[in-house]
DSSP file (Angstrom, degrees, kcal/mol; ACC not computed):
  #  RESIDUE AA STRUCTURE BP1 BP2  ACC     N-H-->O    O-->H-N    N-H-->O    O-->H-N    TCO  KAPPA ALPHA  PHI   PSI    X-CA   Y-CA   Z-CA
    1    1 A X              0   0    0      0, 0.0     2,-0.2     0, 0.0     5,-0.0   0.000 360.0 360.0 360.0 131.7  192.0  -65.4  -67.2
    2    2 A X    >>  -     0   0    0      1,-0.1     3,-1.1     4,-0.0     4,-0.7  -0.506 360.0-118.0 -89.2 159.1  192.2  -62.3  -69.4
    3    3 A X  H >> S+     0   0    0      1,-0.3     4,-2.6     2,-0.2     3,-0.6   0.781 112.3  65.5 -65.6 -26.8  189.5  -61.0  -71.7
    4    4 A X  H 34 S+     0   0    0      1,-0.2    -1,-0.3     2,-0.2     6,-0.1   0.772  97.1  56.1 -68.3 -24.1  191.8  -61.5  -74.7
    5    5 A X  H <4 S+     0   0    0     -3,-1.1    -1,-0.2     1,-0.1    -2,-0.2   0.751 112.8  41.1 -76.5 -24.1  191.6  -65.3  -74.0
    6    6 A X  H << S+     0   0    0     -4,-0.7     2,-0.6    -3,-0.6    -2,-0.2   0.883 122.4  35.9 -88.1 -44.2  187.8  -65.2  -74.3
    7    7 A X  S  < S-     0   0    0     -4,-2.6     2,-0.4    19,-0.0    -1,-0.3  -0.938  80.7-154.1-117.9 112.2  187.4  -62.8  -77.2
    8    8 A X  S    S+     0   0    0     -2,-0.6     2,-0.1     1,-0.3    -4,-0.0  -0.992  82.3  29.6-134.1 125.0  190.0  -63.1  -80.0
    9    9 A X  S    S-     0   0    0     -2,-0.4    -1,-0.3     2,-0.1     3,-0.1   0.495  79.3-176.1 -76.8 142.7  190.7  -60.8  -81.8
   10   10 A X        +     0   0    0      1,-0.2     2,-0.7    -2,-0.1    -2,-0.1   0.933  67.8  54.3 -74.7 -47.5  189.8  -58.4  -79.0
   11   11 A X  S    S+     0   0    0      2,-0.0     2,-0.3     0, 0.0    -1,-0.2  -0.805  70.3 136.5 -95.1 115.2  190.3  -55.1  -80.9
   12   12 A X        -     0   0    0     -2,-0.7     2,-0.4    14,-0.1     0, 0.0  -0.984  55.3-104.8-152.9 150.8  188.3  -54.9  -84.1
   13   13 A X        -     0   0    0     -2,-0.3     2,-0.3     1,-0.0    -2,-0.0  -0.621  36.0-144.0 -79.3 129.1  186.2  -52.3  -85.8
   14   14 A X        -     0   0    0     -2,-0.4     2,-0.7     1,-0.0     3,-0.1  -0.671  22.4-106.5 -93.4 148.7  182.5  -52.9  -85.5
   15   15 A X    >>  -     0   0    0     -2,-0.3     4,-2.8     1,-0.2     3,-0.8  -0.641  27.3-151.1 -71.3 114.7  180.0  -52.1  -88.2
   16   16 A X  H 3> S+     0   0    0     -2,-0.7     4,-1.5     1,-0.3    -1,-0.2   0.814  92.9  58.7 -61.8 -32.0  178.2  -49.1  -86.9
   17   17 A X  H 34 S+     0   0    0      2,-0.2     4,-0.4     1,-0.2    -1,-0.3   0.860 115.3  35.6 -65.8 -34.1  175.0  -49.9  -88.7
   18   18 A X  H X> S+     0   0    0     -3,-0.8     4,-1.9     2,-0.1     3,-1.0   0.916 116.9  49.6 -84.7 -47.9  174.8  -53.3  -87.0
   19   19 A X  H 3< S+     0   0    0     -4,-2.8    -3,-0.2     1,-0.3    -2,-0.2   0.729 104.9  59.4 -69.5 -20.9  176.1  -52.4  -83.5
   20   20 A X  T 3< S+     0   0    0     -4,-1.5    -1,-0.3    -5,-0.3    -2,-0.1   0.772 111.3  41.4 -74.7 -25.2  173.8  -49.4  -83.2
   21   21 A X  T <4 S+     0   0    0     -3,-1.0     2,-0.3    -4,-0.4    -2,-0.2   0.818 130.8   5.9 -91.2 -35.0  170.8  -51.7  -83.6
   22   22 A X  S  < S-     0   0    0     -4,-1.9    -1,-0.3     0, 0.0    81,-0.0  -0.992  81.8-103.4-150.1 140.8  171.9  -54.6  -81.4
   23   23 A X        -     0   0    0     -2,-0.3     2,-0.3    -3,-0.1    -3,-0.1  -0.308  35.0-150.6 -64.9 149.2  174.9  -55.2  -79.1
   24   24 A X    >   -     0   0    0     -5,-0.1     3,-2.3    78,-0.0    76,-0.3  -0.902  28.9 -88.6-122.0 150.1  177.6  -57.5  -80.5
   25   25 A X  T 3  S+     0   0    0     -2,-0.3    76,-0.2     1,-0.3     3,-0.1  -0.328 115.6  20.7 -56.8 130.6  180.1  -59.8  -78.7
   26   26 A X  T 3  S+     0   0    0     74,-3.0    -1,-0.3     1,-0.3     2,-0.2   0.263  89.8 135.2  93.1 -11.1  183.1  -57.8  -77.7
   27   27 A X    <   -     0   0    0     -3,-2.3    73,-2.4    73,-0.1     2,-0.5  -0.486  54.7-130.5 -72.3 138.5  181.5  -54.4  -78.0
   28   28 A X  E     +A   99   0A   0     71,-0.2     2,-0.3    -2,-0.2    71,-0.2  -0.811  38.0 172.0 -90.3 125.8  182.2  -52.0  -75.2
   29   29 A X  E     -A   98   0A   0     69,-2.8    69,-2.5    -2,-0.5     2,-0.5  -0.836  35.4-114.0-130.0 163.4  178.9  -50.5  -73.8
   30   30 A X  E     -A   97   0A   0     -2,-0.3     2,-0.3    67,-0.2    67,-0.2  -0.886  38.7-179.4 -98.1 131.6  177.7  -48.4  -71.0
   31   31 A X  E     -A   96   0A   0     65,-3.2    65,-2.9    -2,-0.5     2,-0.5  -0.929  34.3-106.4-130.1 154.3  175.5  -50.2  -68.5
   32   32 A X  E     -A   95   0A   0     -2,-0.3     2,-0.7    63,-0.2    63,-0.2  -0.700  33.4-163.1 -78.4 124.3  173.7  -49.2  -65.4
   33   33 A X  E     -A   94   0A   0     61,-3.6    61,-2.0    -2,-0.5    -1,-0.0  -0.896   9.0-152.1-114.1 101.9  175.5  -50.7  -62.4
   34   34 A X  E     -A   93   0A   0     -2,-0.7     2,-0.8    59,-0.2    59,-0.3  -0.302  12.2-133.1 -73.1 157.3  173.4  -50.7  -59.3
   35   35 A X        -     0   0    0     57,-2.7    57,-0.5    -2,-0.0    -1,-0.1  -0.856  28.0-148.1-107.0  92.9  174.8  -50.6  -55.8
   36   36 A X        -     0   0    0     -2,-0.8     2,-0.3    55,-0.1    55,-0.1  -0.306   8.3-146.3 -65.2 145.8  172.9  -53.3  -54.0
   37   37 A X        -     0   0    0      1,-0.1     3,-0.2     4,-0.0    -1,-0.1  -0.796  19.6-122.5-110.5 154.6  172.2  -52.8  -50.3
   38   38 A X  S    S+     0   0    0     -2,-0.3     2,-0.6     1,-0.3    -1,-0.1   0.940 110.8  29.7 -60.8 -47.5  172.0  -55.4  -47.6
   39   39 A X  S    S-     0   0    0     -3,-0.1    -1,-0.3    23,-0.0     0, 0.0  -0.949  97.0-131.7-112.9 111.0  168.5  -54.3  -46.7
   40   40 A X        -     0   0    0     -2,-0.6    23,-2.1    -3,-0.2     2,-0.3  -0.164  17.2-127.5 -60.0 154.6  166.7  -53.0  -49.8
   41   41 A X  E     -CD  62  90B   0     49,-0.8    49,-2.1    21,-0.2     2,-0.4  -0.813  16.6-149.8-105.5 147.3  164.8  -49.7  -49.6
   42   42 A X  E     -CD  61  89B   0     19,-3.5    19,-2.1    -2,-0.3     2,-1.0  -0.921  12.5-141.8-116.7 139.3  161.3  -49.2  -50.7
   43   43 A X  E     -C   60   0B   0     45,-3.1     2,-1.0    -2,-0.4    45,-0.4  -0.857  23.2-159.2 -95.2  97.2  159.6  -46.0  -52.0
   44   44 A X  E     +C   59   0B   0     15,-2.9    15,-1.7    -2,-1.0     2,-0.4  -0.701  20.7 179.2 -83.7 104.5  156.3  -46.4  -50.3
   45   45 A X  E     +C   58   0B   0     -2,-1.0     2,-0.3    13,-0.2    13,-0.2  -0.843  13.0 162.2-116.7 143.4  154.1  -44.2  -52.5
   46   46 A X  E     -C   57   0B   0     11,-2.5    11,-2.8    -2,-0.4     2,-0.2  -0.967  45.3 -82.4-149.2 163.9  150.4  -43.3  -52.3
   47   47 A X  E     -C   56   0B   0     -2,-0.3     9,-0.3     9,-0.2     3,-0.2  -0.461  24.0-152.5 -69.0 137.8  148.1  -40.7  -53.7
   48   48 A X  S    S+     0   0    0      7,-2.2     2,-0.4     1,-0.3     8,-0.2   0.803  89.6  21.8 -76.1 -30.8  148.0  -37.4  -51.8
   49   49 A X  S >  S-     0   0    0      6,-0.7     3,-1.9     3,-0.5    -1,-0.3  -0.992  73.5-138.2-139.0 127.2  144.4  -36.8  -53.0
   50   50 A X  T 3  S+     0   0    0     -2,-0.4    -1,-0.1     1,-0.3    -3,-0.0   0.706 105.7  51.5 -58.9 -19.1  142.1  -39.6  -54.2
   51   51 A X  T 3  S+     0   0    0      1,-0.1     2,-0.5    -3,-0.0    -1,-0.3   0.488  99.4  72.2 -96.4  -3.2  140.9  -37.3  -57.0
   52   52 A X    <   -     0   0    0     -3,-1.9    -3,-0.5     3,-0.1    -4,-0.2  -0.954  55.3-168.7-120.7 121.8  144.3  -36.4  -58.4
   53   53 A X  S    S+     0   0    0     -2,-0.5    25,-1.1     1,-0.2    -1,-0.1   0.793  87.7  44.7 -75.8 -29.2  146.5  -39.0  -60.3
   54   54 A X  S    S+     0   0    0     23,-0.1     2,-0.5    -7,-0.1    -1,-0.2   0.827  90.2  86.7 -88.6 -33.7  149.7  -36.9  -60.2
   55   55 A X        +     0   0    0     -6,-0.1    -7,-2.2    -8,-0.0    -6,-0.7  -0.559  58.5 164.0 -76.3 120.5  149.9  -35.7  -56.6
   56   56 A X  E     -C   47   0B   0     -2,-0.5     2,-0.4    -9,-0.3    -9,-0.2  -0.893  29.5-152.4-131.6 161.2  151.6  -38.3  -54.5
   57   57 A X  E     +C   46   0B   0    -11,-2.8   -11,-2.5    -2,-0.3     2,-0.3  -0.974  24.0 179.2-128.2 149.8  153.2  -38.6  -51.1
   58   58 A X  E     -C   45   0B   0     -2,-0.4     2,-0.4   -13,-0.2   -13,-0.2  -0.946  21.8-151.4-148.0 165.4  155.9  -41.1  -50.3
   59   59 A X  E     -C   44   0B   0    -15,-1.7   -15,-2.9    -2,-0.3     2,-0.6  -0.997  14.8-142.3-138.7 135.9  158.3  -42.4  -47.7
   60   60 A X  E     +C   43   0B   0     -2,-0.4     2,-0.3   -17,-0.2   -17,-0.2  -0.894  41.7 146.8 -98.9 124.0  161.7  -44.0  -48.3
   61   61 A X  E     -C   42   0B   0    -19,-2.1   -19,-3.5    -2,-0.6     2,-0.1  -0.943  49.3 -84.5-150.7 167.8  162.2  -46.9  -45.8
   62   62 A X  E     -C   41   0B   0     -2,-0.3   -21,-0.2   -21,-0.2     2,-0.1  -0.399  58.9 -87.4 -73.6 155.0  163.8  -50.3  -45.4
   63   63 A X        -     0   0    0    -23,-2.1     2,-0.5    -2,-0.1    -1,-0.1  -0.399  38.2-164.2 -62.8 135.6  161.9  -53.4  -46.6
   64   64 A X    >>  -     0   0    0     -2,-0.1     4,-3.1     1,-0.1     3,-1.7  -0.927   6.2-162.1-124.1 103.4  159.6  -54.8  -43.9
   65   65 A X  T 34 S+     0   0    0     -2,-0.5    -1,-0.1     1,-0.3    -2,-0.0   0.627  85.0  68.9 -65.9 -12.2  158.6  -58.3  -44.9
   66   66 A X  T 34 S+     0   0    0      1,-0.1    -1,-0.3    -3,-0.0    -3,-0.0   0.808 121.8  11.5 -73.3 -28.2  155.6  -58.2  -42.5
   67   67 A X  T X4 S+     0   0    0     -3,-1.7     3,-0.8     3,-0.0    -2,-0.2   0.652 108.8  89.3-121.3 -25.5  153.8  -55.7  -44.7
   68   68 A X  T 3< S+     0   0    0     -4,-3.1     3,-0.1     1,-0.2    19,-0.1  -0.441  90.0  18.7 -82.2 152.9  155.7  -55.4  -48.0
   69   69 A X  T 3  S+     0   0    0      1,-0.3     2,-0.3    -2,-0.1    -1,-0.2   0.760  98.4 119.4  61.2  28.2  154.9  -57.6  -51.0
   70   70 A X  S <  S-     0   0    0     -3,-0.8    -1,-0.3    14,-0.1     2,-0.2  -0.777  80.2 -76.4-112.9 162.5  151.5  -58.4  -49.6
   71   71 A X        -     0   0    0     -2,-0.3     2,-0.4    14,-0.1    14,-0.2  -0.413  56.8-179.2 -63.5 125.4  148.2  -57.7  -51.2
   72   72 A X        -     0   0    0     12,-1.7     2,-0.9    -2,-0.2    14,-0.1  -0.987  27.7-138.6-130.9 138.4  147.4  -54.0  -50.8
   73   73 A X        +     0   0    0     -2,-0.4     2,-0.3     2,-0.0    11,-0.0  -0.846  43.4 152.8 -93.5 105.3  144.4  -52.0  -51.8
   74   74 A X        -     0   0    0     -2,-0.9     2,-0.2   -28,-0.0     3,-0.1  -0.970  47.6-106.4-134.5 152.2  145.8  -48.7  -53.2
   75   75 A X        -     0   0    0     -2,-0.3   -28,-0.2     1,-0.1     2,-0.0  -0.492  46.3-102.4 -72.3 142.6  144.6  -46.2  -55.7
   76   76 A X        -     0   0    0     -2,-0.2     2,-0.4   -30,-0.1    -1,-0.1  -0.329  30.5-143.9 -66.5 149.6  146.5  -46.3  -59.0
   77   77 A X  B >   -E   80   0C   0      3,-0.8     3,-2.0    -3,-0.1     5,-0.1  -0.955  27.5-101.7-116.7 133.2  149.1  -43.6  -59.7
   78   78 A X  T 3  S+     0   0    0    -25,-1.1     3,-0.0    -2,-0.4    -1,-0.0  -0.250 104.3   6.1 -54.7 134.4  149.6  -42.2  -63.1
   79   79 A X  T 3  S+     0   0    0      1,-0.1     2,-0.4    -3,-0.0    -1,-0.3   0.555 110.3  95.8  68.5  11.8  152.7  -43.6  -64.9
   80   80 A X  B <   -E   77   0C   0     -3,-2.0     2,-1.4     2,-0.1    -3,-0.8  -0.854  57.4-165.6-133.2  97.3  153.4  -46.1  -62.1
   81   81 A X        +     0   0    0     -2,-0.4     2,-0.5    -5,-0.1    -3,-0.1  -0.648  18.9 171.1 -88.6  88.1  151.8  -49.5  -62.9
   82   82 A X        -     0   0    0     -2,-1.4    -2,-0.1    -5,-0.1     2,-0.1  -0.851  21.7-144.9-102.0 130.3  151.9  -51.3  -59.5
   83   83 A X    >   -     0   0    0     -2,-0.5     3,-1.2     4,-0.1   -11,-0.1  -0.252  36.7 -93.3 -79.0 176.8  150.2  -54.6  -59.0
   84   84 A X  T 3  S+     0   0    0      1,-0.3   -12,-1.7   -13,-0.1   -14,-0.1   0.801 126.0  32.3 -63.8 -30.0  148.5  -55.5  -55.7
   85   85 A X  T 3  S+     0   0    0    -14,-0.2     2,-0.3   -16,-0.1    -1,-0.3   0.123  99.3 106.7-114.6  20.5  151.6  -57.3  -54.4
   86   86 A X    <   -     0   0    0     -3,-1.2     2,-0.3   -14,-0.1   -16,-0.1  -0.725  45.0-168.2-103.8 151.6  154.3  -55.1  -56.0
   87   87 A X        -     0   0    0     -2,-0.3     2,-0.7   -18,-0.1   -43,-0.1  -0.876  26.3-115.6-129.1 162.4  156.6  -52.5  -54.4
   88   88 A X        -     0   0    0    -45,-0.4   -45,-3.1    -2,-0.3     2,-0.3  -0.901  31.1-160.3-101.3 111.2  158.9  -49.8  -55.8
   89   89 A X  E     -D   42   0B   0     -2,-0.7     2,-0.4   -47,-0.2   -47,-0.2  -0.695   6.1-162.7 -88.7 144.0  162.5  -50.6  -54.9
   90   90 A X  E     +D   41   0B   0    -49,-2.1   -49,-0.8    -2,-0.3     2,-0.3  -0.957  17.8 152.8-126.4 148.8  165.0  -47.8  -54.9
   91   91 A X        -     0   0    0     -2,-0.4     2,-0.2   -51,-0.1   -55,-0.1  -0.973  41.7-100.4-162.4 162.1  168.8  -47.9  -55.0
   92   92 A X        +     0   0    0    -57,-0.5   -57,-2.7    -2,-0.3     2,-0.3  -0.543  41.5 176.3 -86.1 157.4  171.7  -45.8  -56.2
   93   93 A X  E     -A   34   0A   0    -59,-0.3     2,-0.3    -2,-0.2   -59,-0.2  -0.982  17.9-148.4-155.8 160.0  173.5  -46.7  -59.4
   94   94 A X  E     -A   33   0A   0    -61,-2.0   -61,-3.6    -2,-0.3     2,-0.6  -0.901  26.6-113.4-127.7 159.7  176.2  -45.5  -61.7
   95   95 A X  E     +A   32   0A   0     -2,-0.3     2,-0.3   -63,-0.2   -63,-0.2  -0.865  46.8 175.3 -92.4 121.0  176.8  -45.7  -65.4
   96   96 A X  E     -A   31   0A   0    -65,-2.9   -65,-3.2    -2,-0.6     2,-0.3  -0.862  32.3-107.0-127.8 158.2  179.8  -48.0  -66.0
   97   97 A X  E     +A   30   0A   0     -2,-0.3    36,-2.2   -67,-0.2     2,-0.3  -0.608  41.3 168.9 -81.8 145.7  181.6  -49.5  -69.0
   98   98 A X  E     -AB  29 132A   0    -69,-2.5   -69,-2.8    34,-0.3     2,-0.4  -0.957  29.9-123.6-148.5 163.2  181.2  -53.2  -69.7
   99   99 A X  E     -AB  28 131A   0     32,-2.5    32,-2.2    -2,-0.3     2,-0.5  -0.938  29.0-116.8-114.5 137.2  182.1  -55.6  -72.5
  100  100 A X  E     + B   0 130A   0    -73,-2.4   -74,-3.0    -2,-0.4    30,-0.3  -0.589  33.4 173.5 -75.5 120.6  179.4  -57.7  -74.2
  101  101 A X  E    S+     0   0A   0     28,-3.0     2,-0.4    -2,-0.5    29,-0.2   0.779  71.6  12.2 -94.3 -35.2  180.1  -61.4  -73.6
  102  102 A X  E     + B   0 129A   0     27,-1.8    27,-2.5     1,-0.1    -1,-0.3  -0.970  49.4 165.5-148.0 128.0  177.0  -62.8  -75.1
  103  103 A X        +     0   0    0     -2,-0.4     2,-0.3    25,-0.2    -1,-0.1   0.360  54.6 100.5-118.9  -0.3  174.3  -61.1  -77.2
  104  104 A X        +     0   0    0     25,-0.1     2,-0.3    22,-0.1    25,-0.1  -0.677  45.5 170.2 -88.7 141.3  172.6  -64.2  -78.4
  105  105 A X        -     0   0    0     -2,-0.3     2,-0.6    21,-0.0    21,-0.1  -0.973  29.9-121.4-146.5 158.4  169.4  -65.4  -76.8
  106  106 A X        -     0   0    0     -2,-0.3     2,-0.6     2,-0.0    -2,-0.0  -0.902  20.0-173.0-108.7 123.4  166.8  -67.9  -77.5
  107  107 A X        -     0   0    0     -2,-0.6     2,-0.7    19,-0.0     3,-0.1  -0.970  16.8-146.4-112.7 119.5  163.2  -67.0  -78.0
  108  108 A X     >  -     0   0    0     -2,-0.6     4,-3.1     1,-0.2     5,-0.2  -0.774   4.6-153.1 -87.7 116.3  160.9  -69.9  -78.3
  109  109 A X  H  > S+     0   0    0     -2,-0.7     4,-2.3     1,-0.2     5,-0.2   0.879  93.5  49.1 -59.0 -41.7  158.1  -69.0  -80.7
  110  110 A X  H  > S+     0   0    0      2,-0.2     4,-1.8     1,-0.2    -1,-0.2   0.888 114.6  45.2 -67.6 -37.3  155.5  -71.3  -79.2
  111  111 A X  H  > S+     0   0    0      2,-0.2     4,-2.9     1,-0.2     5,-0.2   0.908 111.8  52.5 -69.7 -41.8  156.3  -70.1  -75.7
  112  112 A X  H  X S+     0   0    0     -4,-3.1     4,-2.2     1,-0.2    -2,-0.2   0.898 109.4  49.8 -60.1 -40.6  156.3  -66.4  -76.8
  113  113 A X  H  X S+     0   0    0     -4,-2.3     4,-1.9    -5,-0.2    -1,-0.2   0.920 112.8  46.3 -64.6 -43.8  152.8  -67.0  -78.4
  114  114 A X  H  X S+     0   0    0     -4,-1.8     4,-1.9     2,-0.2    -2,-0.2   0.906 112.2  50.2 -65.4 -42.4  151.5  -68.6  -75.2
  115  115 A X  H  <>S+     0   0    0     -4,-2.9     5,-3.6     1,-0.2     4,-0.3   0.877 110.4  50.4 -64.9 -37.0  152.9  -65.8  -73.0
  116  116 A X  H ><5S+     0   0    0     -4,-2.2     3,-1.0    -5,-0.2    -1,-0.2   0.888 107.7  54.5 -66.3 -38.0  151.4  -63.1  -75.2
  117  117 A X  H 3<5S+     0   0    0     -4,-1.9    -2,-0.2     1,-0.2    -1,-0.2   0.893 111.6  42.9 -62.8 -40.8  148.1  -64.9  -75.0
  118  118 A X  T 3<5S-     0   0    0     -4,-1.9    -1,-0.2    -5,-0.1    -2,-0.2   0.353 120.1-107.9 -90.1   7.0  148.1  -64.9  -71.2
  119  119 A X  T < 5S+     0   0    0     -3,-1.0    -3,-0.2    -4,-0.3     3,-0.1   0.789  90.2 106.5  78.4  28.9  149.3  -61.3  -71.1
  120  120 A X    > < +     0   0    0     -5,-3.6     3,-1.6    -6,-0.2    -4,-0.2  -0.280  20.9 140.9-133.7  51.5  152.9  -62.0  -69.9
  121  121 A X  G >   +     0   0    0      1,-0.3     3,-1.5    -6,-0.2    -5,-0.1   0.727  64.9  75.1 -66.6 -18.4  155.2  -61.4  -72.9
  122  122 A X  G 3  S+     0   0    0      1,-0.3     3,-0.4    -7,-0.1    -1,-0.3   0.635  77.9  75.8 -67.8 -12.9  157.8  -59.8  -70.5
  123  123 A X  G <  S+     0   0    0     -3,-1.6    -1,-0.3     1,-0.3     2,-0.2   0.605  99.5  42.6 -76.8  -9.3  158.7  -63.3  -69.2
  124  124 A X  S <  S+     0   0    0     -3,-1.5     2,-0.3    -4,-0.1    -1,-0.3  -0.660  80.3 149.0-135.2  79.5  160.7  -64.1  -72.3
  125  125 A X        -     0   0    0     -3,-0.4     2,-0.1    -2,-0.2    -3,-0.1  -0.805  50.4-100.9-110.9 152.5  162.7  -61.0  -73.2
  126  126 A X        -     0   0    0     -2,-0.3     2,-0.3   -21,-0.1   -22,-0.1  -0.381  42.8-169.6 -66.9 150.2  166.1  -60.8  -75.0
  127  127 A X        -     0   0    0    -24,-0.1     2,-0.4    -2,-0.1    -1,-0.0  -0.915  17.1-144.0-138.6 164.7  169.0  -60.2  -72.7
  128  128 A X        -     0   0    0     -2,-0.3     2,-0.5     2,-0.0   -25,-0.2  -0.999  12.9-143.7-131.4 131.6  172.7  -59.3  -73.0
  129  129 A X  E     +B  102   0A   0    -27,-2.5   -28,-3.0    -2,-0.4   -27,-1.8  -0.854  26.6 178.7 -98.2 128.6  175.4  -60.7  -70.7
  130  130 A X  E     -B  100   0A   0     -2,-0.5     2,-0.4   -30,-0.3   -30,-0.2  -0.875  23.5-142.8-127.2 158.7  178.2  -58.2  -69.9
  131  131 A X  E     -B   99   0A   0    -32,-2.2   -32,-2.5    -2,-0.3    -2,-0.0  -0.977  33.4-110.3-118.1 135.8  181.4  -58.2  -67.8
  132  132 A X  E     -B   98   0A   0     -2,-0.4   -34,-0.3   -34,-0.2   -35,-0.0  -0.293  16.6-155.4 -65.7 148.7  182.4  -55.0  -66.0
  133  133 A X        +     0   0    0    -36,-2.2     2,-0.3     2,-0.0   -35,-0.1  -0.226  60.4  98.6-115.7  40.8  185.4  -53.1  -67.2
  134  134 A X  S    S-     0   0    0      1,-0.1    10,-0.0   -37,-0.1    -2,-0.0  -0.844  81.2 -70.8-125.5 166.6  186.2  -51.3  -63.9
  135  135 A X        -     0   0    0     -2,-0.3    10,-2.7     1,-0.1     2,-0.3  -0.118  37.5-134.7 -63.3 145.7  188.8  -52.1  -61.3
  136  136 A X  B     -f  145   0D   0      8,-0.3    10,-0.2     1,-0.1     2,-0.2  -0.771  33.7-100.5 -95.3 143.3  188.5  -55.0  -58.9
  137  137 A X        +     0   0    0      8,-3.7    10,-0.3    -2,-0.3     2,-0.2  -0.441  52.4 161.6 -66.5 129.3  189.3  -54.4  -55.2
  138  138 A X        -     0   0    0      3,-2.2     6,-0.2    -2,-0.2    -3,-0.0  -0.791  56.3 -92.8-133.6 178.8  192.8  -55.5  -54.1
  139  139 A X  S    S+     0   0    0     -2,-0.2     3,-0.3     1,-0.2    -2,-0.0   0.866 129.9  41.1 -62.9 -35.0  195.0  -54.6  -51.1
  140  140 A X  S    S+     0   0    0      1,-0.2     2,-0.6     2,-0.1    -1,-0.2   0.783 121.2  42.3 -83.0 -28.3  196.6  -51.9  -53.2
  141  141 A X    >   +     0   0    0      1,-0.1    -3,-2.2    -5,-0.1     3,-0.9  -0.803  63.6 166.1-121.5  87.0  193.3  -50.6  -54.7
  142  142 A X  T 3   +     0   0    0     -2,-0.6    -1,-0.1    -3,-0.3    -5,-0.1   0.582  68.2  66.3 -81.4  -9.8  190.7  -50.6  -51.9
  143  143 A X  T 3  S+     0   0    0     -7,-0.1    -1,-0.2     2,-0.0    -6,-0.1   0.446  82.6  99.0 -91.7   1.4  188.1  -48.6  -53.9
  144  144 A X  S <  S-     0   0    0     -3,-0.9    -8,-0.3    -8,-0.2     2,-0.2  -0.098  88.3 -70.2 -81.9-177.6  187.4  -51.2  -56.6
  145  145 A X  B     -f  136   0D   0    -10,-2.7    -8,-3.7     1,-0.1    -1,-0.2  -0.519  60.5-102.7 -70.6 134.1  184.6  -53.6  -56.9
  146  146 A X              0   0    0     -2,-0.2    -1,-0.1   -10,-0.2    -8,-0.1  -0.302 360.0 360.0 -60.8 142.4  184.8  -56.5  -54.4
  147  147 A X              0   0    0    -10,-0.3    -1,-0.2    -3,-0.1    -2,-0.1   0.513 360.0 360.0 -65.7 360.0  186.2  -59.7  -55.8
């Protein structure tokens, strides 16, 4: 199925005042496209000195489910808000073109109010669904994205 069958008319001029504030269906955008790994990597970070918020030491390593995502007592690091059971995952990524398929989302006011009250407004955030606009891997094009 081609994109022209989903979005018709495909080529149209968007109002810059509107599309600059919020993505619109059919708009071509740049998105961060991560390269997921079979075994995720963790940036295991800790303070280099208990009296200094900025000085850190770290190790990049594979996830170890015996110790990761478990409760850890660590000193806070400036600009890095880690909870007791949170880890910093790292991965490589590229900036790629994509087309916006859906920019509409539902925010339930009563749920948003409750989530804000309990300090978790991030659990109901707006989202945008996009489809990549780069090549798919074929026998002739082996460098593309796997089907």
